[in-house]
DRENDO-1510 file (C-alpha; in Angstrom, 1 decimal, always signed):
<recs>
REC; n; res; u; v; w
REC; 1; MET; +75.2; +28.8; +43.1 .
REC; 2; ALA; +73.8; +26.1; +45.9 .
REC; 3; LYS; +73.2; +28.9; +48.1 .
REC; 4; LYS; +70.9; +30.7; +45.7 .
REC; 5; LEU; +68.7; +27.2; +45.7 .
REC; 6; ARG; +65.2; +27.4; +45.8 .
REC; 7; THR; +64.2; +23.7; +46.0 .
REC; 8; PHE; +65.6; +21.1; +48.0 .
REC; 9; LEU; +63.8; +17.6; +47.3 .
REC; 10; THR; +65.2; +14.4; +48.9 .
REC; 11; PRO; +63.8; +10.6; +48.1 .
REC; 12; THR; +65.6; +9.1; +51.0 .
REC; 13; MET; +67.5; +10.4; +53.9 .
REC; 14; PRO; +69.3; +7.6; +56.3 .
REC; 15; ALA; +70.8; +10.0; +58.5 .
REC; 16; ARG; +68.7; +11.0; +61.6 .
REC; 17; THR; +69.0; +14.9; +60.5 .
REC; 18; VAL; +69.4; +16.8; +57.6 .
REC; 19; PRO; +73.3; +18.3; +58.1 .
REC; 20; ILE; +73.3; +21.7; +59.9 .
REC; 21; GLU; +75.0; +23.0; +57.2 .
REC; 22; LEU; +71.9; +22.6; +54.8 .
REC; 23; TYR; +70.4; +25.4; +56.7 .
REC; 24; ARG; +73.3; +27.6; +57.0 .
REC; 25; GLN; +74.1; +27.7; +53.6 .
REC; 26; LEU; +70.7; +27.4; +51.6 .
REC; 27; THR; +69.2; +30.4; +53.3 .
REC; 28; CYS; +67.5; +31.1; +50.2 .
REC; 29; LEU; +65.2; +28.1; +50.1 .
REC; 30; ARG; +61.7; +28.5; +49.5 .
REC; 31; THR; +60.7; +24.5; +49.7 .
REC; 32; LEU; +61.9; +21.5; +51.7 .
REC; 33; ASP; +60.7; +18.6; +51.3 .
REC; 34; LEU; +61.6; +15.5; +53.4 .
REC; 35; GLY; +58.6; +14.0; +52.9 .
REC; 36; GLY; +59.1; +10.1; +53.3 .
REC; 37; CYS; +62.7; +9.9; +55.2 .
REC; 38; GLU; +61.4; +7.7; +57.7 .
REC; 39; ASP; +65.3; +7.8; +59.7 .
REC; 40; ILE; +64.7; +11.6; +60.2 .
REC; 41; MET; +64.1; +11.9; +63.8 .
REC; 42; GLU; +64.8; +15.9; +64.8 .
REC; 43; LEU; +64.6; +19.3; +63.1 .
REC; 44; PRO; +67.3; +21.6; +64.5 .
REC; 45; ASN; +67.1; +24.9; +65.4 .
REC; 46; GLU; +69.1; +26.2; +62.9 .
REC; 47; VAL; +66.2; +26.0; +60.8 .
REC; 48; GLU; +65.0; +29.2; +61.6 .
REC; 49; GLY; +67.9; +30.5; +58.8 .
REC; 50; LEU; +65.5; +29.4; +55.9 .
REC; 51; LEU; +63.7; +32.4; +56.3 .
REC; 52; HIS; +62.5; +32.3; +52.8 .
REC; 53; LEU; +61.1; +29.0; +53.0 .
REC; 54; ARG; +57.3; +29.1; +52.0 .
REC; 55; TYR; +57.1; +25.3; +52.1 .
REC; 56; LEU; +57.8; +22.5; +54.4 .
REC; 57; ASN; +57.2; +18.9; +54.0 .
REC; 58; LEU; +57.5; +16.3; +57.1 .
REC; 59; TRP; +55.4; +13.9; +55.9 .
REC; 60; GLY; +56.0; +10.6; +57.3 .
REC; 61; THR; +58.9; +11.5; +59.3 .
REC; 62; LYS; +59.8; +10.2; +63.3 .
REC; 63; VAL; +60.4; +13.8; +64.1 .
REC; 64; SER; +58.5; +13.7; +67.7 .
REC; 65; GLU; +58.5; +17.7; +68.3 .
REC; 66; LEU; +59.3; +20.5; +66.4 .
REC; 67; PRO; +61.5; +23.1; +67.4 .
REC; 68; GLU; +60.0; +26.8; +68.1 .
REC; 69; THR; +62.2; +28.4; +66.2 .
REC; 70; LEU; +60.3; +27.0; +63.4 .
REC; 71; CYS; +58.1; +29.8; +64.6 .
REC; 72; ASN; +60.1; +32.5; +63.5 .
REC; 73; LEU; +59.9; +31.5; +59.7 .
REC; 74; TYR; +56.9; +34.1; +59.1 .
REC; 75; ASN; +57.1; +32.9; +55.5 .
REC; 76; LEU; +55.8; +29.6; +55.6 .
REC; 77; GLN; +52.5; +29.0; +54.0 .
REC; 78; THR; +52.7; +24.8; +54.4 .
REC; 79; LEU; +53.7; +23.0; +57.1 .
REC; 80; GLN; +53.1; +19.3; +56.0 .
REC; 81; LEU; +53.4; +16.7; +59.4 .
REC; 82; MET; +51.0; +14.2; +58.0 .
REC; 83; ARG; +51.9; +10.3; +59.3 .
REC; 84; CYS; +54.3; +11.6; +61.7 .
REC; 85; THR; +53.3; +9.4; +64.3 .
REC; 86; ASN; +56.0; +10.0; +67.0 .
REC; 87; LEU; +55.0; +13.8; +66.9 .
REC; 88; HIS; +53.8; +14.7; +70.8 .
REC; 89; LYS; +53.8; +18.3; +70.3 .
REC; 90; LEU; +53.7; +21.5; +67.9 .
REC; 91; PRO; +55.4; +24.3; +69.3 .
REC; 92; ASP; +54.4; +26.5; +71.5 .
REC; 93; GLY; +54.5; +29.9; +69.4 .
REC; 94; ILE; +52.8; +28.3; +66.2 .
REC; 95; GLY; +50.6; +31.6; +66.0 .
REC; 96; LYS; +53.4; +33.2; +64.9 .
REC; 97; LEU; +53.7; +31.8; +61.7 .
REC; 98; SER; +51.1; +34.6; +59.8 .
REC; 99; ASN; +51.2; +33.6; +56.6 .
REC; 100; LEU; +50.6; +29.8; +56.7 .
REC; 101; ARG; +47.9; +28.5; +55.3 .
REC; 102; TYR; +48.0; +24.8; +55.6 .
REC; 103; LEU; +48.1; +22.9; +58.8 .
REC; 104; GLN; +48.4; +19.0; +57.7 .
REC; 105; ILE; +48.2; +16.9; +60.6 .
REC; 106; ARG; +46.1; +13.9; +59.7 .
REC; 107; GLU; +47.3; +10.6; +61.2 .
REC; 108; THR; +49.6; +11.8; +63.9 .
REC; 109; ASP; +47.7; +9.9; +67.1 .
REC; 110; ALA; +50.3; +10.9; +69.6 .
REC; 111; LEU; +49.8; +14.6; +69.1 .
REC; 112; GLY; +47.7; +15.0; +72.3 .
REC; 113; TYR; +46.8; +18.8; +72.2 .
REC; 114; LEU; +47.2; +22.0; +69.8 .
REC; 115; PRO; +48.9; +25.0; +71.4 .
REC; 116; ARG; +47.3; +28.5; +72.1 .
REC; 117; GLY; +47.8; +30.4; +69.8 .
REC; 118; ILE; +45.7; +28.5; +66.6 .
REC; 119; GLY; +43.4; +31.2; +66.5 .
REC; 120; ARG; +46.0; +33.8; +64.8 .
REC; 121; LEU; +46.2; +31.5; +61.8 .
REC; 122; GLY; +43.8; +34.1; +60.5 .
REC; 123; PHE; +44.9; +32.9; +56.7 .
REC; 124; LEU; +44.2; +29.2; +56.9 .
REC; 125; ARG; +43.0; +27.3; +54.7 .
REC; 126; THR; +43.3; +23.7; +55.6 .
REC; 127; LEU; +42.8; +22.4; +59.4 .
REC; 128; SER; +42.5; +18.8; +59.2 .
REC; 129; LYS; +42.1; +18.1; +63.2 .
REC; 130; PHE; +41.6; +20.5; +66.1 .
REC; 131; ILE; +41.9; +19.1; +69.6 .
REC; 132; VAL; +40.1; +20.3; +72.3 .
REC; 133; GLY; +42.1; +20.2; +75.8 .
REC; 134; GLY; +45.2; +19.8; +77.1 .
REC; 135; GLY; +45.3; +22.0; +80.1 .
REC; 136; SER; +46.4; +25.6; +80.9 .
REC; 137; LYS; +48.6; +25.1; +76.9 .
REC; 138; GLY; +45.8; +24.0; +74.8 .
REC; 139; CYS; +43.1; +24.9; +72.8 .
REC; 140; LYS; +39.5; +26.1; +73.8 .
REC; 141; MET; +36.6; +26.2; +71.3 .
REC; 142; GLY; +37.0; +29.6; +70.5 .
REC; 143; GLU; +40.1; +29.3; +68.7 .
REC; 144; LEU; +38.6; +28.1; +66.1 .
REC; 145; LYS; +35.8; +31.6; +65.2 .
REC; 146; HIS; +38.2; +33.7; +63.1 .
REC; 147; LEU; +39.3; +31.0; +60.8 .
REC; 148; ASN; +36.8; +31.3; +58.5 .
REC; 149; PHE; +38.5; +30.3; +55.5 .
REC; 150; LEU; +38.8; +26.9; +56.5 .
REC; 151; ARG; +37.9; +24.2; +53.7 .
REC; 152; GLY; +38.2; +20.3; +52.9 .
REC; 153; ASP; +37.4; +18.3; +56.0 .
REC; 154; LEU; +38.4; +19.1; +59.9 .
REC; 155; GLU; +38.0; +16.7; +62.7 .
REC; 156; ILE; +37.1; +18.3; +65.8 .
REC; 157; LYS; +38.3; +16.1; +68.4 .
REC; 158; GLY; +38.4; +15.7; +72.7 .
REC; 159; LEU; +34.7; +17.6; +73.0 .
REC; 160; GLU; +34.2; +16.1; +76.0 .
REC; 161; TRP; +36.8; +18.6; +77.3 .
REC; 162; VAL; +34.8; +21.3; +76.4 .
REC; 163; GLY; +34.3; +24.0; +79.6 .
REC; 164; GLY; +31.0; +25.7; +79.8 .
REC; 165; MET; +28.2; +24.2; +77.5 .
REC; 166; ASN; +27.8; +27.4; +75.5 .
REC; 167; GLU; +31.7; +27.0; +74.6 .
REC; 168; ALA; +31.2; +25.4; +71.5 .
REC; 169; ALA; +29.2; +28.1; +70.2 .
REC; 170; GLU; +32.3; +30.0; +70.3 .
REC; 171; ALA; +33.5; +28.2; +67.2 .
REC; 172; GLU; +31.4; +29.7; +65.4 .
REC; 173; LEU; +31.3; +26.8; +62.8 .
REC; 174; GLY; +28.1; +28.0; +60.6 .
REC; 175; LYS; +30.5; +30.9; +59.5 .
REC; 176; LYS; +33.1; +28.7; +57.8 .
REC; 177; LYS; +31.1; +28.3; +54.3 .
REC; 178; ASP; +34.0; +26.6; +52.5 .
REC; 179; LEU; +34.3; +23.2; +54.5 .
REC; 180; HIS; +33.2; +19.7; +52.8 .
REC; 181; GLY; +33.5; +17.7; +55.5 .
REC; 182; LEU; +33.2; +17.9; +59.5 .
REC; 183; THR; +34.2; +14.9; +62.0 .
REC; 184; LEU; +33.0; +15.6; +65.7 .
REC; 185; GLN; +34.3; +13.0; +68.2 .
REC; 186; PHE; +33.4; +13.0; +71.6 .
REC; 187; GLY; +34.4; +11.2; +74.3 .
REC; 188; ASP; +32.8; +9.8; +77.8 .
REC; 189; THR; +31.2; +12.6; +79.7 .
REC; 190; ASP; +28.0; +14.1; +80.6 .
REC; 191; ALA; +25.2; +13.8; +77.9 .
REC; 192; GLU; +22.6; +16.7; +78.5 .
REC; 193; LYS; +26.1; +18.9; +78.3 .
REC; 194; MET; +27.4; +16.7; +74.8 .
REC; 195; GLU; +23.6; +17.5; +73.6 .
REC; 196; VAL; +23.7; +21.5; +74.3 .
REC; 197; VAL; +27.5; +21.6; +72.7 .
REC; 198; LEU; +26.4; +19.1; +69.4 .
REC; 199; LYS; +23.3; +21.9; +69.0 .
REC; 200; ASN; +26.0; +24.8; +69.2 .
REC; 201; LEU; +28.0; +23.2; +67.0 .
REC; 202; GLN; +25.9; +23.9; +63.8 .
REC; 203; PRO; +28.0; +24.3; +60.4 .
REC; 204; HIS; +27.2; +25.9; +57.7 .
REC; 205; LYS; +24.3; +25.0; +55.6 .
REC; 206; ASN; +27.0; +24.0; +52.2 .
REC; 207; LEU; +28.4; +21.1; +54.3 .
REC; 208; GLU; +28.6; +18.2; +52.9 .
REC; 209; LYS; +30.1; +15.3; +54.6 .
REC; 210; LEU; +29.6; +14.9; +58.2 .
REC; 211; ALA; +30.7; +12.4; +60.9 .
REC; 212; ILE; +29.8; +11.7; +64.5 .
REC; 213; LYS; +31.5; +9.7; +66.9 .
REC; 214; GLY; +31.2; +8.5; +70.5 .
REC; 215; TYR; +28.1; +10.7; +70.9 .
REC; 216; PRO; +26.9; +10.2; +74.4 .
REC; 217; SER; +23.4; +11.6; +74.4 .
REC; 218; LEU; +19.8; +10.0; +73.0 .
REC; 219; HIS; +18.8; +12.3; +71.2 .
REC; 220; PHE; +20.5; +14.6; +68.1 .
REC; 221; PRO; +19.7; +18.2; +67.9 .
REC; 222; ASP; +17.3; +19.2; +65.3 .
REC; 223; TRP; +20.3; +20.3; +62.2 .
REC; 224; VAL; +21.3; +16.9; +62.5 .
REC; 225; THR; +18.3; +15.8; +60.3 .
REC; 226; THR; +17.8; +18.5; +58.4 .
REC; 227; ALA; +20.8; +19.4; +57.0 .
REC; 228; SER; +19.5; +20.1; +53.3 .
REC; 229; ASN; +23.2; +19.5; +51.8 .
REC; 230; ILE; +24.3; +16.4; +53.2 .
REC; 231; VAL; +25.6; +13.7; +51.1 .
REC; 232; THR; +27.5; +11.9; +53.4 .
REC; 233; LEU; +26.3; +10.9; +57.2 .
REC; 234; LYS; +28.2; +8.7; +59.6 .
REC; 235; LEU; +27.0; +8.2; +63.1 .
REC; 236; SER; +29.3; +5.3; +65.0 .
REC; 237; ASN; +30.0; +4.6; +68.7 .
REC; 238; CYS; +27.3; +6.2; +70.1 .
REC; 239; LYS; +26.6; +4.2; +72.8 .
REC; 240; ASN; +23.5; +5.0; +74.5 .
REC; 241; LEU; +21.6; +5.8; +71.4 .
REC; 242; ARG; +18.1; +3.6; +71.0 .
REC; 243; VAL; +16.5; +5.3; +68.4 .
REC; 244; LEU; +17.5; +6.6; +65.3 .
REC; 245; PRO; +16.0; +9.6; +64.3 .
REC; 246; ASP; +13.6; +9.8; +61.1 .
REC; 247; LEU; +16.3; +10.6; +58.4 .
REC; 248; SER; +13.4; +11.5; +55.3 .
REC; 249; LYS; +14.7; +15.2; +55.5 .
REC; 250; LEU; +18.1; +14.9; +54.2 .
REC; 251; LYS; +17.0; +14.9; +50.5 .
REC; 252; SER; +20.8; +15.3; +49.5 .
REC; 253; LEU; +21.9; +11.8; +51.3 .
REC; 254; GLU; +24.3; +9.3; +48.9 .
REC; 255; THR; +25.9; +7.5; +52.0 .
REC; 256; LEU; +24.9; +6.2; +55.4 .
REC; 257; VAL; +26.8; +4.5; +57.5 .
REC; 258; LEU; +25.5; +3.6; +60.9 .
REC; 259; ARG; +28.6; +1.5; +62.9 .
REC; 260; GLN; +28.4; +0.2; +66.7 .
REC; 261; LEU; +25.3; +1.9; +67.4 .
REC; 262; TYR; +25.5; -1.5; +70.3 .
REC; 263; GLU; +21.7; -0.1; +71.5 .
REC; 264; MET; +19.7; +1.2; +69.0 .
REC; 265; GLU; +16.4; -1.0; +68.4 .
REC; 266; GLU; +14.7; +1.4; +66.2 .
REC; 267; CYS; +14.8; +3.7; +63.6 .
REC; 268; GLU; +11.5; +6.6; +63.3 .
REC; 269; GLU; +9.9; +5.2; +60.7 .
REC; 270; MET; +7.6; +8.0; +58.4 .
REC; 271; VAL; +5.3; +5.8; +56.4 .
REC; 272; PRO; +2.4; +7.8; +55.0 .
REC; 273; SER; -1.1; +5.8; +54.6 .
REC; 274; ASN; -2.4; +4.3; +51.3 .
REC; 275; ASN; -4.2; +7.3; +50.1 .
REC; 276; GLU; -0.8; +9.4; +50.2 .
REC; 277; GLY; +0.9; +8.2; +47.2 .
REC; 278; LYS; +2.7; +11.5; +46.1 .
REC; 279; GLN; +3.6; +12.7; +49.8 .
REC; 280; GLU; +5.5; +8.9; +50.1 .
REC; 281; ALA; +7.6; +9.4; +47.0 .
REC; 282; ASN; +8.4; +12.9; +49.2 .
REC; 283; ILE; +9.6; +11.0; +51.9 .
REC; 284; GLN; +12.0; +8.9; +50.2 .
REC; 285; LEU; +15.6; +9.3; +49.9 .
REC; 286; PRO; +15.8; +10.3; +46.1 .
REC; 287; ARG; +19.6; +10.6; +46.0 .
REC; 288; LEU; +20.5; +7.5; +48.1 .
REC; 289; ARG; +23.2; +5.0; +46.8 .
REC; 290; GLU; +24.7; +3.2; +49.8 .
REC; 291; VAL; +23.8; +2.3; +52.9 .
REC; 292; VAL; +26.2; +0.3; +56.0 .
REC; 293; ILE; +24.9; -0.9; +58.8 .
REC; 294; GLN; +27.4; -2.6; +61.1 .
REC; 295; TYR; +27.5; -4.0; +64.9 .
REC; 296; CYS; +23.8; -3.2; +65.8 .
REC; 297; PRO; +23.1; -6.0; +67.2 .
REC; 298; LYS; +19.9; -5.0; +68.7 .
REC; 299; LEU; +18.3; -3.3; +65.4 .
REC; 300; LYS; +15.3; -5.2; +64.3 .
REC; 301; VAL; +14.2; -3.8; +61.4 .
REC; 302; VAL; +15.6; -0.9; +59.0 .
REC; 303; PRO; +13.3; +1.8; +57.7 .
REC; 304; TYR; +11.0; +1.6; +54.6 .
REC; 305; TYR; +12.0; +4.1; +53.2 .
REC; 306; ILE; +15.8; +3.6; +53.4 .
REC; 307; MET; +15.1; +0.2; +52.4 .
REC; 308; PHE; +13.4; +1.3; +49.4 .
REC; 309; SER; +15.0; +4.4; +48.0 .
REC; 310; PRO; +14.8; +4.3; +43.9 .
REC; 311; THR; +18.4; +5.2; +44.0 .
REC; 312; LEU; +19.9; +2.5; +46.6 .
REC; 313; LYS; +22.6; +0.2; +44.7 .
REC; 314; GLU; +24.6; -1.1; +47.8 .
REC; 315; MET; +23.7; -2.0; +51.1 .
REC; 316; SER; +26.5; -3.9; +53.5 .
REC; 317; ILE; +24.7; -5.1; +56.9 .
REC; 318; ASP; +27.1; -6.8; +59.2 .
REC; 319; ASN; +27.0; -8.3; +62.7 .
REC; 320; CYS; +23.0; -6.8; +63.0 .
REC; 321; PRO; +21.9; -10.6; +64.2 .
REC; 322; GLU; +17.9; -9.3; +64.8 .
REC; 323; LEU; +17.4; -8.2; +61.2 .
REC; 324; GLY; +17.8; -11.9; +60.2 .
REC; 325; GLY; +14.7; -12.9; +62.6 .
REC; 326; VAL; +12.3; -14.1; +59.3 .
REC; 327; GLN; +13.1; -14.8; +55.4 .
REC; 328; PRO; +13.2; -11.2; +53.9 .
REC; 329; ARG; +12.9; -9.6; +50.2 .
REC; 330; LEU; +15.6; -7.9; +48.7 .
REC; 331; PRO; +15.7; -3.9; +48.3 .
REC; 332; PRO; +16.8; -2.7; +44.4 .
REC; 333; LEU; +20.4; -3.2; +44.8 .
REC; 334; HIS; +23.3; -3.6; +42.9 .
REC; 335; GLY; +24.9; -5.8; +45.4 .
REC; 336; VAL; +23.6; -7.1; +48.9 .
REC; 337; PHE; +26.4; -8.0; +51.4 .
REC; 338; SER; +25.3; -9.3; +54.9 .
REC; 339; LYS; +25.4; -11.3; +57.8 .
REC; 340; SER; +22.0; -10.8; +59.0 .
REC; 341; VAL; +20.0; -10.0; +55.3 .
REC; 342; PRO; +17.3; -7.5; +56.4 .
REC; 343; LEU; +13.6; -7.6; +57.6 .
REC; 344; VAL; +11.4; -5.4; +55.5 .
REC; 345; GLY; +7.8; -5.5; +56.0 .
REC; 346; LYS; +6.8; -5.1; +51.8 .
REC; 347; SER; +7.9; -4.6; +49.1 .
REC; 348; ASP; +6.1; -3.1; +45.9 .
REC; 349; GLU; +8.9; -4.0; +43.4 .
REC; 350; SER; +8.5; -6.2; +40.7 .
REC; 351; SER; +12.0; -6.5; +39.0 .
REC; 352; TYR; +15.5; -5.3; +39.9 .
REC; 353; PRO; +17.0; -4.2; +36.4 .
REC; 354; ASN; +20.2; -2.6; +38.0 .
REC; 355; LEU; +21.3; -5.7; +40.3 .
REC; 356; LYS; +24.4; -6.8; +38.6 .
REC; 357; SER; +26.0; -8.0; +41.4 .
REC; 358; VAL; +24.5; -9.7; +45.1 .
REC; 359; ARG; +26.8; -10.8; +47.8 .
REC; 360; ILE; +25.4; -12.9; +51.0 .
REC; 361; GLU; +27.8; -13.3; +53.7 .
REC; 362; TYR; +27.4; -15.1; +56.7 .
REC; 363; SER; +23.6; -15.4; +56.1 .
REC; 364; PRO; +21.6; -17.5; +58.9 .
REC; 365; HIS; +18.9; -18.8; +56.5 .
REC; 366; SER; +18.8; -21.7; +55.1 .
REC; 367; SER; +17.3; -20.6; +51.5 .
REC; 368; LEU; +17.9; -18.0; +49.4 .
REC; 369; PRO; +16.3; -14.4; +49.9 .
REC; 370; LYS; +12.5; -14.1; +49.1 .
REC; 371; ASP; +12.5; -12.6; +45.5 .
REC; 372; PHE; +15.1; -13.9; +44.4 .
REC; 373; ASN; +13.8; -14.9; +41.3 .
REC; 374; GLN; +12.9; -12.1; +40.3 .
REC; 375; LEU; +16.9; -11.1; +39.7 .
REC; 376; THR; +17.1; -11.8; +36.3 .
REC; 377; SER; +20.4; -9.4; +35.4 .
REC; 378; ILE; +22.8; -10.7; +37.9 .
REC; 379; GLN; +25.9; -11.5; +36.9 .
REC; 380; SER; +28.0; -12.0; +39.2 .
REC; 381; LEU; +26.6; -14.0; +42.8 .
REC; 382; PHE; +28.7; -15.0; +46.1 .
REC; 383; LEU; +27.8; -17.0; +48.5 .
REC; 384; ASP; +30.4; -16.5; +51.6 .
REC; 385; ASN; +30.0; -18.6; +54.8 .
REC; 386; CYS; +26.7; -19.2; +54.9 .
REC; 387; GLU; +26.2; -22.8; +56.6 .
REC; 388; THR; +23.1; -23.8; +56.7 .
REC; 389; LEU; +22.1; -22.4; +53.3 .
REC; 390; ASP; +20.9; -24.7; +51.0 .
REC; 391; PHE; +18.7; -24.9; +47.2 .
REC; 392; GLU; +18.7; -26.7; +44.0 .
REC; 393; LEU; +20.5; -25.8; +41.3 .
REC; 394; GLU; +16.8; -25.0; +39.4 .
REC; 395; GLU; +16.8; -22.0; +41.8 .
REC; 396; LEU; +19.7; -20.5; +39.6 .
REC; 397; LYS; +18.1; -21.1; +36.4 .
REC; 398; HIS; +16.5; -17.8; +35.9 .
REC; 399; LEU; +20.2; -16.5; +36.0 .
REC; 400; THR; +20.6; -16.5; +32.1 .
REC; 401; MET; +23.3; -13.5; +32.9 .
REC; 402; LEU; +25.3; -14.7; +35.1 .
REC; 403; GLN; +29.1; -15.0; +34.8 .
REC; 404; HIS; +30.4; -15.8; +37.9 .
REC; 405; LEU; +28.8; -18.2; +40.8 .
REC; 406; TRP; +31.7; -17.9; +43.8 .
REC; 407; ILE; +31.0; -20.3; +46.8 .
REC; 408; TYR; +33.3; -19.8; +50.0 .
REC; 409; ASN; +32.6; -21.8; +53.2 .
REC; 410; CYS; +29.1; -23.0; +52.5 .
REC; 411; PRO; +30.1; -26.9; +52.7 .
REC; 412; ILE; +25.9; -27.8; +52.0 .
REC; 413; LEU; +26.9; -26.0; +49.0 .
REC; 414; LYS; +30.3; -27.6; +48.5 .
REC; 415; GLU; +29.1; -30.9; +48.6 .
REC; 416; ARG; +25.8; -29.8; +46.2 .
REC; 417; PHE; +28.1; -28.2; +43.8 .
REC; 418; GLY; +31.1; -30.0; +44.0 .
REC; 419; GLU; +33.9; -31.4; +41.3 .
REC; 420; GLY; +32.1; -34.0; +39.0 .
REC; 421; LYS; +28.3; -32.4; +39.5 .
REC; 422; ASP; +26.3; -32.5; +36.6 .
REC; 423; TRP; +25.7; -29.2; +35.6 .
REC; 424; ARG; +24.6; -29.2; +31.8 .
REC; 425; SER; +21.2; -29.5; +32.0 .
REC; 426; THR; +21.0; -25.6; +34.4 .
REC; 427; LEU; +23.8; -23.6; +34.5 .
REC; 428; SER; +25.7; -24.9; +31.5 .
REC; 429; HIS; +25.6; -21.4; +30.6 .
REC; 430; VAL; +28.0; -19.7; +33.3 .
REC; 431; PRO; +31.4; -19.1; +32.5 .
REC; 432; ARG; +33.0; -19.6; +36.0 .
REC; 433; ILE; +32.2; -21.1; +38.5 .
REC; 434; THR; +35.0; -21.2; +42.0 .
REC; 435; ILE; +34.1; -23.1; +44.9 .
REC; 436; ASN; +36.7; -22.6; +48.0 .
REC; 437; TYR; +39.1; -20.5; +45.6 .
REC; 438; MET; +38.9; -23.9; +43.0 .
REC; 439; GLU; +37.7; -23.3; +39.4 .
REC; 440; ILE; +34.8; -25.9; +39.0 .
REC; 441; THR; +35.2; -28.3; +35.8 .
REC; 442; ARG; +31.7; -28.7; +34.4 .
REC; 443; SER; +30.7; -32.0; +32.8 .
REC; 444; ARG; +29.8; -32.2; +29.5 .
REC; 445; ASN; +28.8; -34.7; +26.9 .
</recs>
């Protein structure tokens, strides 16, 4: 009966390899799941005996390479290699797996290249990572040309190894209409060349998530700032970028992340005149909900159309010291998370009905932000590592819905709001007050 077994699952496998007899006897297997067996260090050549195998899961194992005999499993449809952190190469003949649909190689940082022949896997639906380069054995961008059934998320690494400036066009990303997310990772190389490479990597208009890492040029091609269906845009470690291009045409944008843009000083602003109210409404990002700006030490101002998008709910600004030059105004957010509160020139907002939670971290200011008295609906106020922040209890009296005041490493506030202070006339309605992780008991009659 065991010889006719179709599925073999194991939650644990203390041995370094599966017994050879399994591959010789269970020749009818369709599914072999060794996922999570951290002690397994190799897959033997005898795996080629499992001719009917369709699903092979080696997730989290310590295999460093796969045998070439694996490529004889012509019925294999799924090869799961996620978190195989020791894996440094795939078999050279992987292109023979003509029925492969899913090749999952996320979190395989030791994998230095993909073997040539990946482009022959014409039925492939999932390829989580494509690595350019690897010398004579590695892939070129043209291997992606015929993989038009790819869907989900794709990361392309090693773009600095693209040969000619037009080689990127051979990938024909514009024909991959089912791709949901695309990450493009560059390395140190010629900036002018990479600008052409990025231009030729324009994806299908259906793409919703775009991340660009390590891009060395000063300018982005037009398609990056005009993609009508982009929901999430992430730009990180673009070391030469000095001016963020105008993003106001990304009408579907919901999440914007700008991280480690160390040279970025300003953003292209698009501010209409006062008599162009309708145009102003058009240039705002109508779906923007979250903005994250981190480690942009030279950035001095965030564009008005970003800060005051009518749907903005959450903002995180961290390690952007130039944004904290003067006391700012607050945008209509659910939460403000900042080491330097953003500087905005004007505000037409008279109230913030959606704001329920505010967190201010590492603020360099000695007072609360301007317009703070308009935040009448917040229920949680978190003040974290604001060493110079100081205010009177009366400045919180308007927070009639406040449920939790949380203060950590704010020495002046700790002294002012500490144990034994009189809360009766101002914050007696606040159920929880926490200072440095300690609940404070309020004085009562």
